[in-house]
C-alpha positions as CSV (number, residue, x, y, z in Angstrom):
1,X,79.6,86.8,116.9
2,X,78.8,90.1,118.7
3,X,79.9,88.6,122.0
4,X,83.3,87.7,120.4
5,X,83.6,91.3,119.2
6,X,82.7,92.5,122.7
7,X,85.5,90.4,124.3
8,X,88.0,91.3,121.5
9,X,87.4,95.0,122.0
10,X,87.9,94.6,125.7
11,X,91.1,92.8,125.1
12,X,92.2,95.6,122.7
13,X,91.6,98.2,125.4
14,X,93.4,96.2,128.0
15,X,96.5,95.6,125.8
16,X,96.5,99.3,124.8
17,X,96.7,100.4,128.4
18,X,99.3,97.7,129.1
19,X,101.4,99.0,126.3
20,X,101.5,102.4,127.8
21,X,103.3,101.0,130.9
22,X,105.6,98.5,129.1
23,X,106.5,100.2,125.8
24,X,110.3,99.7,125.2
25,X,110.7,103.1,123.6
26,X,109.5,104.9,126.7
27,X,112.3,103.6,129.0
28,X,115.1,105.7,127.5
29,X,113.8,109.1,126.5
30,X,111.9,111.7,128.5
31,X,109.9,113.2,125.6
32,X,110.0,112.5,121.9
33,X,107.8,112.1,118.8
34,X,107.7,108.4,119.7
35,X,106.0,109.2,123.0
36,X,103.4,111.3,121.2
37,X,102.8,108.6,118.7
38,X,102.4,106.0,121.5
39,X,99.9,108.3,123.3
40,X,97.9,108.9,120.2
41,X,97.9,105.1,119.4
42,X,96.8,104.3,123.0
43,X,93.9,106.9,122.8
44,X,92.8,105.7,119.4
45,X,92.8,102.0,120.3
46,X,90.9,102.7,123.5
47,X,88.3,104.8,121.7
48,X,88.0,102.1,119.0
49,X,87.8,99.4,121.7
50,X,85.0,101.1,123.7
51,X,83.3,102.1,120.4
52,X,83.2,98.4,119.4
53,X,81.9,97.5,122.9
54,X,79.0,100.0,122.5
55,X,78.4,98.8,118.9
56,X,78.3,95.1,120.0
57,X,75.9,95.7,122.8
58,X,73.6,97.8,120.6
59,X,73.6,95.1,117.9
60,X,72.8,92.5,120.6
61,X,69.7,94.6,121.4
62,X,71.1,95.7,124.8
63,X,70.2,99.3,125.0
64,X,73.2,101.3,126.2
65,X,72.8,104.6,124.3
66,X,69.9,107.0,123.5
67,X,69.8,109.9,121.2
68,X,67.2,112.7,121.7
69,X,65.3,110.4,124.0
70,X,65.1,107.5,121.5
71,X,67.0,104.3,122.0
72,X,69.8,103.7,119.5
73,X,70.0,100.2,117.9
74,X,67.2,99.8,115.4
75,X,69.0,101.8,112.7
76,X,71.2,100.9,109.8
77,X,74.5,99.2,110.9
78,X,76.7,102.1,109.9
79,X,74.6,104.6,111.8
80,X,75.0,102.5,114.9
81,X,78.7,102.3,114.4
82,X,78.9,106.0,113.8
83,X,76.9,106.9,116.9
84,X,78.9,104.4,119.1
85,X,82.3,105.7,117.9
86,X,81.2,109.3,118.3
87,X,80.0,108.6,121.8
88,X,83.2,106.8,122.6
89,X,85.4,109.6,121.5
90,X,83.4,112.3,123.2
91,X,83.4,110.3,126.4
92,X,87.1,109.6,126.3
93,X,88.3,113.1,125.3
94,X,85.7,115.4,127.0
95,X,82.6,115.3,129.1
96,X,80.5,114.9,126.0
97,X,78.0,117.1,124.4
98,X,74.8,115.5,125.7
99,X,73.3,114.7,122.4
100,X,74.0,111.0,123.1
101,X,73.5,109.7,126.6
102,X,74.3,106.4,128.1
103,X,71.6,104.2,129.7
104,X,71.6,101.0,131.7
105,X,74.9,99.1,131.5
106,X,76.2,101.9,129.1
107,X,76.4,104.2,132.1
108,X,78.9,102.0,133.8
109,X,80.9,101.4,130.6
110,X,81.0,105.2,130.0
111,X,82.1,105.8,133.6
112,X,85.0,103.4,133.1
113,X,86.0,105.0,129.7
114,X,85.8,108.5,131.2
115,X,88.0,107.5,134.1
116,X,90.6,106.0,131.8
117,X,90.4,109.2,129.7
118,X,91.1,111.4,132.7
119,X,93.8,109.2,134.2
120,X,95.7,108.5,131.0
121,X,97.5,111.9,130.7
122,X,98.7,111.7,134.3
123,X,99.9,108.1,133.8
124,X,101.6,109.1,130.6
125,X,103.5,112.0,132.2
126,X,104.5,109.9,135.2
127,X,105.6,107.1,132.9
128,X,107.6,109.6,130.8
129,X,109.3,111.5,133.7
130,X,110.0,108.9,136.4
131,X,112.9,106.6,135.7
132,X,111.8,103.0,136.5
133,X,115.4,101.7,137.0
134,X,116.6,101.8,140.6
135,X,119.8,103.8,141.1
136,X,122.9,101.7,141.0
137,X,124.9,101.2,144.2
138,X,128.3,102.7,144.3
139,X,131.1,100.9,146.2
């Protein structure tokens, strides 16, 4: 079951990133409330997707996070989810606070999430400003 959640959360992250580049609202306006809502939705789904990945790995007893030098995973389910979502949001939106640190495969996963977090604003601006339709030819 945890493997299915892991793949589902990866699919959510992929589709969320894909929606940023193919959202129908973004083709006609340069900046609007809809753009902001799309960006917030993309950020939230990516944070949720990676948080679910961390949670799934922790519940499968694959140690990907540690807190104060102790491996996370042998706690109550809601504490694991809380730590995983917190770590995911801190990794996506900043460089983190250092209270939770990735280990093992979690390092690679957090590198990927941080890279997406840093590139997402640039992709959003480029997608909002650059018109994707080629100029029409005049006769």
